[in-house]
C-alpha positions in Angstrom: 6.7 20.9 13.1 3.1 21.8 13.7 1.4 19.5 16.2 -1.4 17.6 14.6 -4.6 18.3 16.4 -6.8 15.7 14.8 -10.3 16.2 13.4 -13.2 16.2 15.9 -16.3 18.2 14.8 -18.7 16.4 17.2 -16.5 16.5 20.3 -16.1 12.7 20.2 -13.1 13.1 22.5 -15.6 13.7 25.3 -16.6 10.0 24.8 -13.1 8.8 25.5 -11.5 8.1 28.9 -8.4 10.0 30.1 -6.4 6.8 29.5 -7.7 6.4 25.9 -6.8 10.1 25.2 -3.3 9.6 26.6 -2.8 6.5 24.5 -4.0 8.3 21.3 -1.8 11.3 22.0 1.2 9.2 22.7 0.9 7.4 19.4 0.0 10.7 17.6 3.3 12.2 18.8 5.2 9.0 17.8 3.8 9.2 14.3 4.6 12.9 14.0 8.2 12.5 15.1 9.2 9.0 13.9 7.0 8.1 10.9 6.0 11.3 9.0 9.7 12.5 8.5 10.8 9.2 6.9 7.8 7.7 5.3 8.0 9.4 1.9 11.6 8.1 1.4 10.5 4.6 2.3 7.6 4.8 0.0 9.8 6.0 -2.9 12.2 3.2 -2.3 9.6 0.5 -1.6 11.2 -0.3 1.8 9.6 -1.1 5.2 11.1 1.0 8.1 11.9 -2.1 10.2 13.8 0.0 12.7 10.4 1.3 14.0 9.4 -2.2 15.2 11.3 -2.1 18.5 10.0 1.4 19.2 6.4 0.4 18.6 7.0 -2.6 20.8 8.3 -0.4 23.6 5.1 1.7 23.4 3.1 -1.5 23.8 1.5 -1.3 20.3 2.0 -5.0 19.5 -0.8 -7.3 20.7 -2.1 -4.4 22.8 -5.4 -6.0 23.8 -3.8 -9.3 25.0 -3.0 -10.0 28.7 -0.1 -8.5 30.6 1.1 -11.9 31.6 2.4 -12.3 28.0 4.1 -8.9 28.0 1.2 -7.1 26.3 -0.5 -3.9 27.3 -4.0 -5.4 28.0 -5.8 -2.3 26.6 -9.4 -2.1 25.6 -10.6 -2.3 22.0 -11.2 1.5 21.8 -7.6 2.1 22.7 -6.5 -0.4 20.0 -8.7 1.4 17.5 -7.1 4.7 18.4 -3.7 3.2 18.0 -4.6 2.0 14.5 -6.1 5.4 13.6 -3.0 7.3 14.5 -0.6 4.8 12.9 -2.5 5.0 9.6 -2.2 8.8 9.6 1.4 8.0 9.1 1.0 5.2 6.6 -1.3 2.3 5.9 1.8 0.0 5.7 2.8 0.8 9.3 -0.7 0.2 10.5 -0.9 -3.0 8.5 2.3 -4.3 10.2 0.8 -3.7 13.6 -2.6 -5.2 12.5 -1.0 -8.4 11.2 1.3 -8.8 14.2 -1.5 -8.2 16.7 -4.7 -9.5 15.2 -3.5 -12.1 12.7 -0.5 -13.6 14.5 -0.7 -13.0 18.3 -4.5 -13.2 18.5 -4.7 -16.7 16.9 -1.9 -18.0 19.1 -3.6 -16.6 22.1 -7.1 -17.9 21.1 -6.2 -21.2 19.6 -2.7 -22.1 20.8 -1.5 -24.3 23.6 -0.2 -22.9 26.8 3.3 -23.7 25.7 2.8 -21.9 22.4 1.4 -18.8 24.1 4.1 -18.7 26.8 6.9 -19.0 24.2 5.7 -16.9 21.2 3.5 -14.1 22.6 6.3 -12.4 24.7 8.7 -12.5 21.8 6.1 -11.1 19.4 5.1 -8.4 21.9 8.7 -7.2 22.2 9.1 -7.2 18.4 11.9 -9.8 18.8 9.9 -12.0 16.5 7.8 -10.9 13.5 4.8 -12.9 12.2 2.6 -13.1 9.1 -0.8 -14.7 8.3 -1.3 -17.1 5.4 -4.9 -17.6 4.3 -5.3 -16.1 0.8 -4.1 -18.2 -2.1 -3.3 -17.4 -5.8 -6.7 -18.7 -6.8 -8.7 -18.3 -3.6 -9.2 -14.9 -2.0 -12.8 -14.1 -1.3 -13.5 -17.8 -1.2 -10.9 -19.1 1.3 -12.8 -22.3 1.9 -11.6 -23.5 -1.6 -8.0 -23.5 -0.5 -5.8 -26.2 -1.8 -2.9 -25.9 0.7 -2.9 -29.1 2.6 -1.4 -30.9 5.6 -0.9 -34.7 5.4 -0.2 -36.9 8.4 3.0 -38.9 8.0 5.2 -41.1 10.2 7.3 -38.3 11.5 4.6 -35.7 11.9 2.8 -33.7 9.2 3.8 -32.5 5.7 2.6 -29.1 4.5 2.3 -28.3 0.7 0.8 -25.3 -1.1 1.2 -21.6 -1.5 -0.2 -18.4 -0.2 -0.2 -14.9 -1.8 -0.5 -11.2 -0.8 1.0 -11.9 2.6 2.0 -8.8 4.6 5.3 -9.2 6.5 5.9 -12.5 4.8 9.6 -12.1 3.8 10.6 -10.5 7.1 8.5 -12.8 9.3 10.0 -15.3 11.7 6.8 -17.3 11.9 3.7 -17.7 9.7 0.3 -18.6 10.9 -0.9 -20.8 8.0 -4.3 -22.2 7.3 -4.5 -25.5 5.4 -6.7 -28.6 5.1 -6.0 -31.6 7.2 -8.3 -34.5 6.2 -10.6 -32.0 4.7 -10.8 -29.7 7.8 -9.1 -26.3 7.8 -6.5 -26.1 10.6 -4.1 -23.4 11.7 -0.3 -24.2 12.0 2.8 -22.3 13.0 5.5 -22.5 10.3 8.9 -21.2 11.3 11.4 -19.4 9.1 14.3 -21.7 8.1 12.2 -24.8 7.9 13.2 -26.9 4.9 10.9 -26.4 1.9 9.5 -23.1 3.2 10.3 -19.8 1.3 8.7 -16.4 1.3 9.8 -14.3 -1.8 8.8 -10.7 -1.7 6.4 -9.4 -4.4 7.7 -6.5 -6.4 6.2 -3.8 -8.7 3.5 -2.6 -6.3 2.0 0.9 -6.8 0.3 0.6 -3.4 1.5 -0.1 0.1 5.0 0.5 -1.1 6.3 1.0 2.5 5.1 -2.5 3.4 6.5 -6.0 2.8 4.1 -8.1 0.7 5.1 -11.7 -0.1 4.2 -15.1 -1.4 4.6 -18.1 0.9 5.6 -21.4 -0.7 5.5 -24.8 1.1 7.2 -27.7 -0.6 7.0 -30.8 1.6 7.5 -28.8 4.8 7.8 -31.2 7.7 5.9 -30.1 10.9 5.6 -31.7 14.3 2.6 -31.8 16.6 3.8 -28.7 18.4 3.4 -26.7 15.2 -0.4 -27.3 15.1 -2.6 -24.8 16.8 -4.6 -27.4 18.8 -7.9 -25.4 19.2 -8.4 -24.6 15.5 -11.4 -26.4 14.0 -12.5 -25.0 10.6 -12.5 -21.8 8.6 -14.5 -20.0 11.3 -11.3 -19.7 13.3 -9.5 -17.9 10.5 -12.4 -15.6 10.0 -12.4 -14.7 13.7 -8.9 -13.5 13.2 -9.9 -11.5 10.2 -12.7 -9.9 12.2 -10.1 -8.6 14.6 -8.1 -7.2 11.8 -11.1 -5.6 10.1 -11.9 -3.8 13.3 -8.5 -2.2 13.3 -8.8 -1.3 9.6 -12.1 0.5 10.3 -10.4 2.8 12.7 -7.1 3.0 10.8 -8.6 4.5 7.6 -10.0 7.4 9.7 -6.3 8.4 10.3 -5.8 8.6 6.5 -9.1 10.5 6.2 -8.0 13.1 8.8 -4.6 13.8 7.3 -6.1 14.2 3.8 -8.8 16.5 5.1 -6.3 18.5 7.2 -3.9 18.9 4.3 -6.8 20.0 1.9 -8.2 22.5 4.4 -4.8 24.1 5.0 -4.0 24.2 1.3 -7.3 25.6 0.4 -6.9 28.5 2.9 -3.4 29.4 1.6 -3.8 28.8 -2.2 -5.1 31.9 -3.9 -6.8 32.0 -7.3 -8.7 35.0 -8.8 -7.5 37.2 -5.8 -8.8 35.1 -3.0 -8.1 31.7 -1.3 -9.8 28.8 -3.0 -11.4 27.9 0.4 -13.6 30.9 -0.3 -15.3 29.3 -3.3 -18.5 27.3 -2.9 -17.4 24.2 -4.8 -14.3 23.9 -2.6 -16.3 24.4 0.6 -18.7 21.7 -0.6 -15.8 19.3 -0.9 -14.4 20.2 2.5 -17.9 19.7 4.1 -18.2 16.4 2.5 -14.9 15.2 3.9 -15.6 16.5 7.4 -19.1 14.9 7.4 -17.8 11.5 6.3 -15.0 11.6 8.9 -17.5 12.4 11.6 -19.8 9.6 10.6 -16.9 7.1 10.5 -15.7 8.2 14.0 -19.2 7.7 15.4 -19.4 4.2 13.8 -16.0 3.3 15.3 -16.6 4.5 18.9 -19.9 2.6 19.2 -18.4 -0.5 17.6 -15.4 -0.3 20.0 -17.7 0.0 23.0 -19.6 -3.1 21.8 -16.3 -5.0 21.2 -15.3 -4.2 24.8 -18.6 -5.6 26.1 -18.3 -8.6 23.9 -21.5 -7.6 22.1 -20.3 -6.8 18.6 -21.3 -9.0 15.7 -19.0 -9.7 12.8 -21.6 -8.1 10.5 -21.2 -4.8 12.5 -17.5 -4.9 12.0 -18.2 -5.5 8.3 -20.3 -2.4 8.1 -17.6 -0.2 9.6 -14.9 -1.7 7.5 -17.0 -1.4 4.3 -18.1 2.2 4.9 -15.0 3.7 6.2 -12.7 2.2 3.6 -14.9 3.4 0.8 -15.2 6.9 2.2 -11.5 7.2 3.0 -10.7 6.5 -0.6 -13.2 9.1 -1.8 -11.8 11.6 0.6 -8.3 11.0 -0.6 -9.4 11.6 -4.2 -11.4 14.8 -3.3 -8.4 16.1 -1.3 -6.2 15.5 -4.4 -8.6 17.6 -6.4 -8.3 20.5 -4.0 -4.5 20.3 -4.1 -4.7 20.5 -7.9 -1.4 19.5 -9.6 0.4 19.8 -6.3 -1.6 16.9 -5.0 0.5 14.4 -7.1 3.7 15.5 -5.4 5.0 13.6 -2.4 5.5 17.0 -0.7 1.9 16.2 0.3 0.7 12.8 1.6 -2.4 12.6 -0.6 -1.4 10.3 -3.5 0.5 7.9 -1.1 -2.7 7.6 1.0 -4.9 7.3 -2.1 -2.7 4.5 -3.5 -2.6 2.7 -0.2 -6.3 2.9 0.3 -6.9 1.2 -3.0 -5.4 -1.9 -1.3 -7.0 -1.3 2.1 -10.5 -1.2 0.5 -9.8 -4.6 -1.0 -8.0 -6.6 1.6 -9.5 -8.3 4.6 -12.7 -8.7 2.5 -13.6 -6.6 -0.5 -16.3 -4.0 -0.5 -18.5 -6.4 -2.4 -18.0 -9.2 0.0 -18.9 -7.1 3.0 -22.0 -5.9 1.1 -23.0 -9.6 0.8 -22.2 -10.3 4.4 -24.5 -7.5 5.5 -27.1 -8.4 2.9 -27.3 -11.9 4.2 -27.6 -10.7 7.8 -30.5 -8.4 7.1 -32.5 -10.6 4.7 -31.5 -14.1 5.9 -30.7 -15.1 2.3 -27.1 -15.8 1.4 -26.1 -14.5 -2.0 -22.6 -16.0 -2.2 -23.6 -19.0 -4.3 
């Protein structure tokens, strides 16, 4: 197996610390040896390689930015970004698992949970002994989550949860779900545990994208919760959006991994594939495609490194995260399509990773805020005029 060297035309590695480089290279080797050899089989069979979870936990990839006192690695945001980048070179579904576990399950418990909730759940989630999911999107409410109809009602014995969530990564395999619902008109976060009466999480079938990832519905039929299931510090939709902001940051980095592997495969293929007596890399149109890919990768990398440094200083705005997520997802999908063109008919075979990444990126571009919604987020920020209504 040839060692993957990455794509770095602007010597962006010089902007990284020795620790950040070590973390990136450790995850890069893990992806090369543990994910690449098996991922096409899992993609064909629409199965998630759950045996990787303890291995990723052992490397400290789950909840990597959270404190060591909870069994987490306490890394900086640039390191978390590099982890996401390398994992998505393997597959978007693997990076999605880590993003959900870290940003959408562990982060809200850390940020909005009680000390008892943090002490109990975070070490278990960090070790991969428990798996979590995040329930915000509903069948009729995606880009407009404030319209959710899932509700919590106070009753004599505690609280009763009713409603449904959709497009939930990890749902069927999750031990806990961080669910957002309306309590007396205010959106609150709650922890719902697997096995609670009235709670089910059927897996969604028939996907052409993210096939090596578990996607589910969450159904709540008079699920009885106690006070200890409520995240006590949640107060409104803004808290759920804070979690999404964490996940969008990881996505902005993650898709660069997909970009890099599509470019690397296209470059190697173009140099070895001969037509009309010379490699197709020697033709102007092919070179233009390769230059386009390399330029967009470099621009995305520069966006990410500056965003990561701002995140580490606590200076990043959610709109800046939106810009990186919006740009990088769009360009990643374009790169996957151009890479397929260079591979010709061979590009549709799973001997190459191109079509799998292209299909995955169709979802990645849409989830955690569509391209259009991030456009409107940025538009409001620069004009001061909201266009959502």
